[in-house]
Each structure stands twice: as structure tokens, then as C-alpha cells.
N, C-alpha and C positions, 0 to 999 in steps of 0.2 A: 501604510502598507506599500509606500513607494519603494522602500528598500527591498521588499520581496521581488518587485519587478526588476530592479537593478541586479540583484543577485541571480535571479533566474536567467536574465539575458547574459550575464557574465559566464555562468555555468554552461549555457547552451552554446556559447561561442567556441567552446572546446570541442565541438563535434560529438562523435560517439563516446569519447571519454567523458565529456560533459553530461551525457545521458546517464552514465553510471554514477558519476559524482552527484548529479541532481537527484537520482533515485535514492542514493545513500542518504543524502540530507533530508529528503522527504520522509524516509522511513525512520530517520533518527530525530524526528520531531521538529525539524526546521521547516516552516510552512512554505515549501515549494510545491506547487500542485503537480501531481503526476499527470493530471489531465492536460497539462501544457507540455511537460517533458516528453511523454510518450508519443504524442502526435508529431512532435519535433523529430523524434527518432525515426518515425515513418517518413517524414519529409527528407531526412538525410538519405534514406533508402531511395526515395523517388528521385532525388537529385544525383544519385550515383556516388555519394560520399561514404556509404556504408552498405553492407549487404543486410538483408532482413535478419538472418541468424545473428550477425554481429550486433545489430541494434537491440534485438530482444535479449541476447545474452548479457550485454552491457547493462541493460535496465534490470534484469533479474538479479545479476550479481550485486549490483549497487544496492538494490532494494533489500536483498537478503542480508547483506553486511550491515546495513542500517538497522534492520529489524533485530538482528542478532545483538548489536550494540545496545539497543533498548532493552532487550530481554536480559542481558547480563547486568546492566545497570539496575534493573528492578530486582533481579534475583539476589544480587549481593548487597545492594544498597537499601532495599526494603522500601516500604511505602513512604516513610518519612523523607527519605532522600529524593524519591520521585516527586513528591509534593513540593518540597523545598526548591529544588532546581528546575523542576518542570515548568514552573510559572515563567521562567526566563525564555523558554522556547515555545510558549503557547500551550503547554499541557495544563488544562484547567481541571480542578478537582472533580467537577461534574462529569467531564469527559472520561476521566480515569474511573470514576464510580460506574459509569455506564459500561465501559469496557470490562470492568471486573464482574458486573452482574451478568453480562453476556457470556463471559468465560465460565463463571460458576454454573450457569444454566446449561451451557452446551458443550463444555469441555473442549476436547480436541477439535471438534467441528467448528467451534467458535473461531479458532485460528484460521481454518480454511475459509469459512464464509466471511469472517471479519476482513480478510484480505480483499474481498470483492465489494465491500460496502464503503462508500465515502463516509468519512466521519468516524468510522470504526477502524478501518484498515490500518491507519497509522498507529493507533493506540493499543491494538490488541496484543502487541509484544509485551507491554507492561504487566497486565494481569497474568500472562503466561509465565513471565519471569517471577512474579510475586508468588505464584502457585508452584514454582519449581517444576514446571512441566519438563519432562526429559528433553534434552537439547536436540537429539536426533529427530524425535517426533515433531518438535517445534519447527525445525528447519524444513522437514518434509511437508508438513501441512502448510507452512508459509509459502513454500515453493509452489505447491499444487494450487493454492488459492491465488497467488500472484500471477501464475502463468496465463490464465484466460484474460485477466485484466490487461496484462502487459501486451499480449499478442493482439488483442482487439484494438486497443488504443494506438498501438504502433501501426497496425494495418490501416486503421482509419486515417492516420496521418499520411501514410503512403498513398492511399486511395484518393484522398482529396488534394494531395500534392501541395500546391501553393495557395489553396483556399481553405486554410484551417478554420476560418470562421463558420464554415458550414458544418463542422464537426459537432458543435453543440446541439444541432438539430437531431442528431441520431444517438448521441450518448445516453439520452434518457430511456431509450428502448433497452439498452444493455442493462442499465440500472434496474428497470422494471423486471427484466428476466432474472437478474440476480436475487432480487427481493422475493420473487415468486419461488425460485428454487430454495431459498433459505426458509421460506414459510412451509413449503412441502416437507423439507427435512425436519423442521421443528415439530410439525404435527406428527410426523412419523416417530420421532423420539418421544414425544409426549404420550402417544398411544402405546409404545413399547413399555414405558414406565408404569402406565396404568394397568397393563395386562398382567 
């Protein structure tokens, strides 16, 4: 995984453009962690090298373009193509199966909540593409799901400035809140289907 560190450092050396490139790569299944890229975007804001809206916009645009690339690949290439080429960029069959189950169970909401959950957020584009979810809805739900994640981790990077190591202490609270919201939403959906 040493190459991931090298690629991440090279991308981030580009400043706010690197934030967009990094989020594109992360959303297109190159394993660059957004939990590193987004706090760095916040650091760029704290150091005066970008404004907060610029940093968030670069991250959102890069992430949406990467998600859209994955969606189109799955929609037109099908499962066989995703499984064949996915192994070269770290897409494992069990992760794709998990994302497909999540999508079948929750539909559009899976894209929204999937964008908030580590381990699912990157892969949710593939089952959406395989199911031929309408593009407009896919992009809207992706944007809405990516927005809180992007704003929060960028803000934390800004807040902690040059001490990003403290970030890990607080990110688990965000993850817990997302899981709680997803559980509430899933229970509500389940109750509606039973009624």
C-alpha cells in the first residue's frame, strides 16, 4: 500500500485541484481515502490557499465525476465487466455483492446513505449503474449524500489546521450519527412496506 501513500501525496501537492482529482480517483475506485483528501482541503482553507466554498466545490465535483464514471461503466459494461476489471482497482466481488444487496433493499435511498458510509460509499455507483437507475436521480442522490460527508471532513480539516492527527478522534462520532440515521430510515421503510 506504499504506492497509495505516494499517489495521495502527489495528488495533494496540486492544492485545490488535487482535492478534485483525489476525490475523482477515490470515487472511481482508486483507493485514495477521502478521509485524508477532505481534511487536507480544510487545511488548504486554514492556510489561506483556498476558500471554503472552493475546497468543497472541488471535492464535490471530483467525487461526482468519479461516481458518474463508475455508474456509466456498470450501466454499459454490465456485471461481467465490473468483476473482470474491478479486481485491478480493488473492487472485490463481495464488496460489489454487498453494494448490490444494499441497493436492491433500499433503492434510491441506498445511493444517498451509501455516500455517507465508509466501505459502501465508493461502491454504490456500480449497483446503481447495473440497475440502470435514472442518471438525474443518481446524480442528485449522490450529491445530497456526498454533501454532508464533504462539508464535515473539510471543516474538520480547517478546524484542526495543522493537527490532522486529532481528526480521527472525532470522525467516529460522525460515522455513528450516519449509521443511526440510516437505521432510522431503514426501519421507517420496513414499516411502510409492512403496512
